[in-house]
C-alpha positions as CSV (number, residue, x, y, z in Angstrom):
1,X,0.0,-0.1,0.1
2,X,1.3,3.3,-0.7
3,X,2.3,5.9,2.0
4,X,-0.3,8.3,2.3
5,X,0.6,12.0,1.9
6,X,-1.0,14.1,3.9
7,X,-4.7,13.4,6.5
8,X,-7.9,13.3,4.2
9,X,-9.9,14.4,7.3
10,X,-7.9,17.6,8.1
11,X,-7.2,21.0,6.2
12,X,-5.2,20.0,2.7
13,X,-1.6,20.9,2.9
14,X,-1.1,23.4,-0.4
15,X,1.2,21.0,-2.5
16,X,-1.6,18.3,-2.0
17,X,-4.9,20.7,-2.6
18,X,-4.7,18.6,-6.4
19,X,-4.2,15.1,-5.4
20,X,-7.7,12.9,-5.3
21,X,-9.1,12.0,-1.6
22,X,-7.5,8.1,-1.0
23,X,-11.3,7.4,-0.6
24,X,-12.1,8.5,-4.1
25,X,-9.9,5.9,-5.9
26,X,-11.0,3.0,-4.5
27,X,-13.9,2.4,-6.7
28,X,-13.4,0.2,-9.5
29,X,-15.6,0.7,-12.9
30,X,-16.8,-2.9,-14.7
31,X,-16.9,-3.6,-18.4
32,X,-20.1,-5.6,-18.0
33,X,-19.6,-7.0,-21.6
34,X,-15.9,-8.6,-21.2
35,X,-16.1,-8.5,-17.4
36,X,-13.0,-6.6,-17.1
37,X,-12.5,-3.6,-14.8
38,X,-9.9,-0.6,-13.7
39,X,-9.6,2.1,-11.3
40,X,-12.5,5.0,-11.7
41,X,-10.3,8.1,-12.9
42,X,-11.5,11.8,-12.6
43,X,-12.9,11.9,-15.8
44,X,-15.6,8.9,-15.3
45,X,-16.5,11.0,-11.9
46,X,-17.0,14.1,-14.2
47,X,-19.2,12.3,-16.8
48,X,-21.4,10.8,-13.4
49,X,-22.4,14.3,-12.6
50,X,-22.7,15.8,-15.9
51,X,-25.4,13.7,-16.6
52,X,-27.7,15.8,-14.9
53,X,-28.3,19.1,-15.7
54,X,-31.1,21.7,-16.1
55,X,-32.6,22.7,-19.2
56,X,-32.8,26.3,-20.9
57,X,-36.2,27.0,-19.6
58,X,-35.2,27.0,-15.7
59,X,-34.7,30.3,-14.4
60,X,-31.1,31.4,-14.3
61,X,-30.8,31.7,-10.7
62,X,-31.7,28.4,-10.1
63,X,-29.5,27.0,-12.2
64,X,-26.8,28.9,-10.8
65,X,-27.4,27.4,-7.5
66,X,-27.6,23.7,-9.0
67,X,-24.0,24.0,-10.8
68,X,-22.7,25.0,-7.1
69,X,-24.1,21.7,-6.2
70,X,-22.6,19.9,-9.2
71,X,-19.5,21.5,-8.4
72,X,-18.9,21.1,-5.1
73,X,-20.0,17.2,-6.1
74,X,-17.0,17.3,-8.5
75,X,-14.5,18.5,-6.5
76,X,-15.8,15.5,-3.9
77,X,-13.0,13.6,-5.9
78,X,-10.4,15.5,-4.3
79,X,-12.3,16.2,-0.6
80,X,-14.5,13.0,0.0
81,X,-16.1,14.8,3.0
82,X,-17.7,17.3,0.2
83,X,-20.5,14.9,-0.8
84,X,-23.0,15.6,1.9
85,X,-22.6,18.9,1.5
86,X,-23.0,18.8,-2.4
87,X,-26.3,16.7,-1.8
88,X,-27.3,19.6,0.7
89,X,-26.8,21.9,-1.4
90,X,-28.9,20.0,-4.3
91,X,-31.9,19.9,-1.9
92,X,-31.9,23.4,-0.8
93,X,-31.8,24.2,-4.8
94,X,-34.9,22.0,-4.9
95,X,-36.8,24.5,-2.3
96,X,-35.5,27.8,-4.4
97,X,-36.9,26.3,-7.4
98,X,-40.4,25.4,-5.7
99,X,-40.5,28.4,-4.3
100,X,-40.1,30.3,-7.1
101,X,-42.2,28.3,-9.3
102,X,-45.2,28.5,-7.0
103,X,-44.4,32.0,-5.8
104,X,-48.3,32.9,-6.9
105,X,-49.7,29.9,-4.8
106,X,-48.0,31.4,-1.8
107,X,-48.6,34.8,-2.2
108,X,-52.2,34.1,-2.5
109,X,-52.4,31.6,0.4
110,X,-53.1,28.7,-1.3
111,X,-49.7,27.4,0.2
112,X,-50.0,28.6,4.1
113,X,-47.2,30.1,5.1
114,X,-45.1,33.3,4.4
115,X,-41.8,31.1,3.5
116,X,-43.2,27.6,3.5
117,X,-40.8,24.6,3.7
118,X,-39.9,21.8,1.1
119,X,-42.6,19.4,2.3
120,X,-45.3,21.9,1.6
121,X,-44.3,23.2,-1.5
122,X,-43.4,19.4,-3.3
123,X,-47.0,17.9,-1.3
124,X,-48.8,20.9,-3.5
125,X,-46.8,20.2,-6.9
126,X,-47.3,16.6,-6.4
127,X,-51.3,16.9,-5.8
128,X,-51.6,19.7,-8.4
129,X,-50.0,17.1,-11.3
130,X,-46.6,19.1,-11.6
131,X,-44.8,16.3,-11.0
132,X,-45.6,13.1,-12.5
133,X,-44.4,9.8,-12.5
134,X,-43.6,9.2,-15.8
135,X,-41.1,12.3,-15.4
136,X,-38.9,10.4,-13.5
137,X,-36.4,8.0,-14.4
138,X,-36.6,6.2,-11.3
139,X,-40.5,5.3,-12.1
140,X,-39.6,4.2,-15.9
141,X,-37.5,1.6,-14.9
142,X,-39.5,0.4,-11.8
143,X,-39.6,-2.9,-12.3
144,X,-36.0,-3.5,-12.5
145,X,-35.1,-0.9,-9.6
146,X,-37.4,-2.2,-7.1
147,X,-36.8,-6.0,-7.9
148,X,-33.0,-5.2,-7.9
149,X,-33.1,-3.3,-4.5
150,X,-35.3,-6.2,-2.8
151,X,-32.8,-8.4,-3.9
152,X,-29.9,-6.7,-2.6
153,X,-31.8,-6.0,0.7
154,X,-32.2,-9.7,1.1
155,X,-28.4,-9.9,0.5
156,X,-27.6,-7.8,3.3
157,X,-29.9,-9.6,5.9
158,X,-28.4,-12.9,4.6
159,X,-25.1,-11.8,4.8
160,X,-25.9,-10.2,8.8
161,X,-27.7,-13.2,10.0
162,X,-24.8,-15.5,8.5
163,X,-22.1,-13.4,9.8
164,X,-20.4,-13.0,6.4
165,X,-18.0,-10.7,5.5
166,X,-18.7,-10.9,1.6
167,X,-22.0,-12.0,-0.6
168,X,-22.1,-12.3,-4.4
169,X,-25.7,-12.3,-6.7
170,X,-26.1,-12.4,-10.3
171,X,-28.1,-11.2,-12.8
172,X,-30.8,-14.2,-12.9
173,X,-31.7,-13.5,-9.0
174,X,-33.3,-10.2,-9.8
175,X,-36.7,-11.6,-10.7
176,X,-39.6,-8.7,-11.5
177,X,-43.0,-9.1,-9.9
178,X,-46.4,-7.1,-10.6
179,X,-45.8,-5.7,-7.3
180,X,-42.5,-4.1,-8.3
181,X,-44.4,-2.5,-11.2
182,X,-46.8,-0.8,-8.9
183,X,-45.1,2.2,-7.6
184,X,-46.7,5.5,-7.2
185,X,-43.4,7.1,-6.7
186,X,-44.2,10.9,-6.6
187,X,-46.1,9.9,-3.7
188,X,-43.9,9.4,-1.4
189,X,-41.6,11.8,-2.4
190,X,-42.5,14.5,-0.2
191,X,-41.9,13.0,2.8
192,X,-38.6,11.0,1.5
193,X,-36.9,14.6,0.8
194,X,-38.0,15.9,3.7
195,X,-36.3,13.4,6.3
196,X,-33.1,13.7,4.0
197,X,-33.4,17.2,4.0
198,X,-33.8,17.7,7.6
199,X,-31.2,15.0,8.1
200,X,-28.3,17.7,6.7
201,X,-30.4,20.8,7.7
202,X,-30.0,19.6,11.9
203,X,-26.5,18.2,11.7
204,X,-25.1,14.6,10.6
205,X,-22.2,12.8,10.7
206,X,-23.7,10.4,7.6
207,X,-20.5,10.2,4.9
208,X,-21.3,8.4,1.9
209,X,-21.1,9.0,-1.8
210,X,-24.6,8.1,-3.0
211,X,-25.4,12.3,-3.6
212,X,-25.9,10.8,-7.5
213,X,-29.4,9.7,-6.6
214,X,-30.4,13.1,-5.3
215,X,-29.1,15.2,-8.1
216,X,-31.4,13.0,-10.5
217,X,-34.5,13.4,-8.6
218,X,-33.8,17.0,-8.0
219,X,-32.9,17.6,-11.5
220,X,-35.8,15.8,-12.9
221,X,-38.4,17.7,-10.5
222,X,-36.6,21.3,-11.2
223,X,-37.1,20.7,-14.7
224,X,-40.9,19.2,-14.8
225,X,-41.8,22.5,-12.8
226,X,-40.3,24.9,-15.5
227,X,-41.7,24.7,-19.3
228,X,-38.3,24.1,-22.1
229,X,-38.4,26.6,-24.2
230,X,-40.5,25.7,-27.1
């Protein structure tokens, strides 16, 4: 193992500012066609976050806040603890986008409160058809997504019960059922995103690199709230 040049949990020494966080280089990219793998690179990391963008119909002040979140995610390659910061910023941007889109509804009292928070704003958008299941990738791929999640949870539970340090499964274990296809995705979003946002807002020690899922949801919500240019 290579000698660690700096403590990634502390302020980075100036001479190592452009060095990747050691945790960033622990992951690999697998070619599902030939089964080969290679260490993930900065270009791969950049490609992942580049996939989630806002269309030209979204107001510029919202786009800039979202771009800030994307850049924080990008620089998490160098500072791993930027991942939760990026996710938190993306959720703050979502609340801003909802408040801007629904400012007339807020002004006329259709949404209670002078400055309603994420949950009532999102709930209003869902109940009034501004957000639809068809606008979300997770719903479009719901059969495989739900089936894969169920198998993963079953395997995690099995590993825990048997005190296993690792466990494997293959694609044949992913069996899509009718229940997997029956999913009203938008109805669960207000509570899900409120819990996630509140966890960050009230202080959290969680550290993971799963923020891309939030970027996907946030970008798909905002892109539905605003009409793209003709």
